[in-house]
N, C-alpha and C positions, 0 to 999 in steps of 0.2 A: 242052229246053232249059223250050220251053212247058208239056210235060206235068210236069213238075217243079214248075216255078212255079206252076201250077192245083191240083197235088195239097197242095202247100205252104198255098196260098190255103185251100184247102176242110179242110184240118187244121186251121187257124187259126181258121176262123170256127165250127167244129165245138167247139171248145174254148172260144172267148170265148164264144160263144152259151150253153154251158152252164155257164159260172162267172159271167157277168155278166148274163145276159139279152138279151132280145130289145129292149128300150129300150137298152141301154148302147150294143148291137152297132150299132144304127141311127145313135147320136150320135157312133161312132168314124168310122162309113162317111163319114157327112156332112159329118164335121169332116177328114178324109181328102181327098175328093172336093174340098171346096171348097178346102183349100192345094192339089191339084193342079191344079186349074183357074186359079188366082191366079199360078200359078208361069209366069213368062215365057218358059220354056225348053220347056212343053207345048205342043203344036202343036193348034192349034185345030179341024184335020181330027178328030185322035184325040179330043178333047173330044165333037163332035159326033157321032161315031161310038159313043161311049160311050153319052149319051143316047139315041140312036136304039135302041141296044139297051136300053137299062133301057125306054123307053115300050113296046118290043115285048112285052119279058119281062113286064111288071104287066098286059098285055092278053090273056096267054095261059092263065091260071090254071094254069100248069105250074108255079108258082113253091113251093118247098120251103124249110124252114129249113135 
């Protein structure tokens, strides 16, 4: 299940990025992330884990589109 979701997300990312561009992609991600964080059903632990992963990712210089 996780592999399928990962593949689906990567496909969506590549398609949306090619169609709309980086700025629109970033805006979409920021909007979705903000909505997810504000959702009372979202576990705070998972929010913290995601922010930790984002922080580590930007420090590694291994990011690509």
